[in-house]
GUDO-442841 format. One record per residue (C-alpha): residue in one letter; x, y, z. Coordinates in steps of 0.25 Angstrom, whole numbers, padded with zeros to 4 digits, always signed. Example, Ala and Ser with C-alpha at 12.3 -4.5 7.8 and 13.67 -1.06 7.14 Angstrom:
A+0049-0018+0031/S+0055-0004+0029/
END
This chain:
M+0000+0000+0000/K+0011+0010+0003/T+0018+0007-0010/M+0004+0009-0017/M+0003+0023-0011/L+0017+0027-0013/G+0013+0034-0026/L+0005+0044-0019/K+0010+0057-0015/E+0007+0064-0001/G-0007+0068+0000/E-0012+0060-0012/H-0022+0049-0010/V-0029+0037-0016/K-0044+0033-0014/V-0052+0021-0009/H-0066+0020-0014/C-0077+0019-0003/T-0091+0016-0006/K-0102+0024+0001/R-0107+0010+0007/T-0094+0010+0016/F-0097+0022+0024/N-0112+0025+0020/M-0108+0037+0012/E-0117+0043+0001/K-0107+0040-0010/D-0094+0032-0012/F-0081+0040-0009/E-0066+0038-0010/I-0057+0037+0002/S-0044+0045+0000/V-0031+0038+0005/T-0018+0045+0005/V-0004+0039+0006/E-0003+0046+0020/D-0015+0038+0024/T-0009+0024+0020/D+0004+0028+0026/Q-0003+0030+0039/L-0009+0017+0039/L+0004+0010+0036/S+0011+0017+0046/G+0001+0016+0058/A-0001+0031+0058/W-0015+0037+0061/L-0025+0034+0051/N-0032+0044+0042/I-0047+0042+0040/S-0045+0037+0025/I-0038+0024+0031/I-0050+0021+0040/Q-0060+0024+0028/V-0053+0014+0019/F-0052+0004+0030/V-0067+0005+0032/T-0070+0004+0017/A-0062-0009+0017/L-0070-0015+0029/S-0083-0010+0023/E-0079-0018+0010/L-0075-0030+0018/C-0089-0030+0025/F-0097-0028+0012/H-0090-0038+0003/D-0085-0049+0012/D-0095-0058+0017/C-0086-0063+0028/H-0087-0050+0035/P-0099-0043+0041/N-0107-0033+0034/S-0112-0029+0047/I-0103-0017+0048/G-0104-0003+0043/F-0096+0010+0043/M-0096+0025+0045/C-0086+0033+0038/P-0075+0038+0047/E-0073+0051+0040/M-0088+0054+0040/I-0089+0052+0055/S-0076+0058+0059/A-0076+0069+0070/T-0071+0078+0059/M-0084+0076+0051/L-0093+0076+0063/K-0087+0090+0066/S-0088+0095+0052/D-0101+0089+0046/A-0109+0084+0058/D-0123+0083+0051/R-0118+0076+0039/I-0110+0065+0048/L-0123+0063+0056/L-0131+0060+0043/Y-0119+0051+0039/M-0119+0043+0052/T-0135+0042+0052/R-0135+0037+0037/S-0124+0027+0040/M-0131+0021+0052/S-0144+0020+0043/A-0136+0013+0032/L-0129+0004+0042/S-0140+0000+0051/S-0139-0015+0048/K-0124-0015+0052/T-0120-0021+0065/F-0109-0010+0066/I-0105+0003+0060/L-0090+0006+0061/C-0087+0020+0062/P-0072+0024+0062/Y-0071+0037+0070/Y-0060+0048+0070/E-0060+0059+0081/K-0048+0066+0086/S-0037+0059+0079/H-0043+0045+0084/W-0050+0034+0076/M-0060+0025+0083/L-0071+0016+0079/L-0085+0018+0082/V-0094+0005+0080/L-0109+0009+0079/C-0119-0003+0081/L-0133+0003+0077/S-0141-0009+0083/K-0135-0007+0097/R-0134+0008+0096/E-0119+0007+0100/V-0106+0013+0096/Y-0094+0006+0100/I-0081+0015+0101/F-0068+0007+0097/D-0058+0017+0101/S-0043+0012+0101/Q-0039+0023+0111/Q-0051+0022+0121/K-0054+0034+0129/K-0066+0043+0132/R-0070+0051+0119/N-0080+0060+0116/L-0082+0056+0102/M-0088+0067+0093/I-0096+0056+0085/K-0104+0052+0096/E-0115+0062+0095/P-0116+0062+0080/L-0117+0047+0080/N-0127+0046+0091/N-0135+0057+0083/A-0134+0049+0070/F-0139+0036+0077/R-0151+0043+0082/S-0154+0048+0068/Y-0152+0034+0062/K-0162+0029+0072/R-0172+0040+0069/L-0171+0037+0055/G-0175+0023+0058/G-0187+0028+0066/Q-0181+0025+0079/S-0181+0035+0091/K-0176+0025+0102/G-0162+0019+0103/T-0155+0031+0097/K-0144+0031+0107/I-0130+0025+0104/T-0121+0019+0115/W-0106+0022+0113/I-0097+0010+0118/P-0082+0010+0119/A-0077-0003+0113/Q-0066-0010+0119/C-0055-0011+0108/A-0041-0012+0105/Q-0033+0001+0110/Q-0022+0007+0101/P-0008+0008+0106/G-0004+0020+0098/S-0010+0034+0095/L-0012+0032+0080/D-0018+0018+0080/C-0033+0022+0081/G-0036+0021+0066/Y-0030+0007+0065/Y-0038+0002+0077/V-0051+0008+0071/M-0048+0000+0058/R-0045-0013+0067/F-0058-0011+0075/M-0066-0011+0062/Y-0059-0022+0056/D-0061-0031+0068/I-0076-0027+0069/I-0078-0031+0055/M-0069-0044+0055/N-0074-0049+0068/H-0085-0042+0074/G-0095-0038+0063/N-0107-0045+0069/S-0103-0042+0084/Q-0114-0041+0094/D-0105-0033+0103/L-0092-0026+0099/T-0089-0022+0113/K-0087-0037+0117/D-0080-0041+0104/F-0070-0030+0105/S-0062-0032+0118/R-0047-0030+0116/T-0040-0017+0120/L-0026-0022+0116/P-0021-0015+0104/Y-0022-0021+0090/S-0009-0028+0086/P-0001-0023+0074/E-0006-0035+0066/E-0021-0031+0068/I-0018-0017+0064/N-0010-0021+0052/E-0022-0030+0048/V-0031-0018+0046/K-0020-0010+0039/D-0019-0022+0029/F-0034-0022+0027/W-0034-0007+0024/A-0022-0008+0015/D-0028-0020+0007/Y-0041-0013+0005/F-0034+0000+0001/M-0025-0006-0009/N-0036-0013-0016/N-0045-0001-0016/V-0037+0011-0018/E-0038+0020-0030/F-0027+0029-0034/L-0031+0043-0039/A-0027+0046-0053/
END
């Protein structure tokens, strides 16, 4: 992959196609990936949002096309639900989250990679149980900006379905692997998603299925890096 990207100059980018189905968008779009993005992935540096978007796209395609993996998982776009977007375009993001819940109402879990204050974490929304599990690889008390908007989106989703009761979400910190370094959060979010899809897609209780707090091994992190790289190299489009 590094050799493939060597022809790019600093600031230039390639693109990976993403269908509207992946993130419940209104139309297909392209994910831009720069040589700096791939260098960060290879070197273990902090991950940019495009890396997470490509990883989710790869997982979504796996769920959609491979009968061996559960089609019980949906996703929200990390760029759309980021703290930056919540600040700049709150009404649009509320509509996006409500629309996503309606489109994914049959899914067991909706995986929401979330970025706030230079930290990645994974929010797992279970609509049927009215719960959000917080997978945070640096667990501490956080006043997440997304809480109120996601709660409001859930109430809107329930009202659209003609329901006025049971519109409150419970937020539950999940026990999960804790990162040893300050730059590892993006890799841990990728691993959380990978483990849920590969092992716990039909789980009845993620808080019981996830119990480890020990860090992921280098081999476990390299596995998701390799998964990302394989998908990227088979789907990248170089700009003319």
